N, C-alpha and C positions, 0 to 999 in steps of 0.2 A: 541122263533123262530117266523118266519113270518107266513103268512097265508098258509094254506094247502088245498089240495083236498083229499077226503076220499073215499075209496072203501070198501065195506063189501062183502066178498065172502063166500058163503055156498056151500059145496060140498057133495053130497050124494054118498057115496061109493057104495051103492046097485044099483043105477041107472046110475052112471057114469056121472051125470049131475051137473052142477054148476049154481048157481044164483048169480047175482052181483047187488048190490045196492050202493047208495052213491051219491056224488055230482059231478060225472063225467059221461058224456054221453058215449054211447057204443063205439064210435070210440076212445074217450079219454081213456076209460078203456083198450082197446086193446093196445094203445100206451104206457100207464103206465106199463102194464104187460110186454110188450116187453122190455122196458128199465130195469125193475126190474129183469127179468129173465136173460138178458144179463149180468147184473152186478154181478150175482151170479155164472156164468159159471167159473169153475176152482177154486172155493172158497175152495175146499177140502171136504173131507168126514166128515159127522157128525155121530159120534158113538152113539148119544143119541137114546134111545128107543122111537119108535113112540107110541103114545097113540092109543089104538084100540077103535074105535067108528064107528057108521054108518054115521054120519054127522059131517064134520069138518067145522070150522069157522076161517076165516083169515081176519083180519082188516088191511088195508094199509092206511097210511097217506103219501102223497107225498108233499114235500115242494119244489115247482118249483124253487124258487130263488136260492137254493143251490143244487138242484137235489138230495135231501136227502129223504130216505125212512124210515119210522117207521112202524114196523110190529108187530102185536100181534096176536097170534093164539092159538088154543088148539090141535095142531098136535103133538108137542113134538120132531119132527125131521125135520131139514131143507131140507133134500133130499126129503122126502115125501111132505113137504110143497110146494117146487118148482115143484115137479111132478104134484101136484094138480093145481098149478097156470098155468103150461104149458098146462094141459088138458083144463082148463077154457079158456086160450088164444085161443086154437084151436077151441073150441066151439064158442067163440065170433067171431072169424074170419069167420067161416062157416056161422054163422047167418048174418053177415054183407054182405057177398058175396051173400047169398040167397036173402036178401032184395034188393040189388042193381040189381039183375038179373030179378026182378019182375017188 
C-alpha cells in the first residue's frame, strides 16, 4: 500500500480522557476521526465481548490515496471502540475550540 498517516489513541476509562499521538496534527486528527466514525455508522451490531481494562489503546493508519483505514486495538468490541473514538473526537473538538477562542 501507499504512504499512510498514523494516530495512536490511548483512552483512560477512569478519567474519561484520551490522548492522541502520531504523525497527524490536532486538526487532522479531528478530520480523520470524523471520516472514520462516519464510515462506521450503520455497520451493524458487534456481538464480541469487550475486554475490560482501565486504559484502551487504538492505533489507526489512514491511507489517504484510497481513503482506507487500518485499525488495531485492544478493545475487543467495535461498538466500544467507536464510542471511545467518538469521545476522543469531542474532546479534540473542544480543545481546538478553546485554543481558537484564546
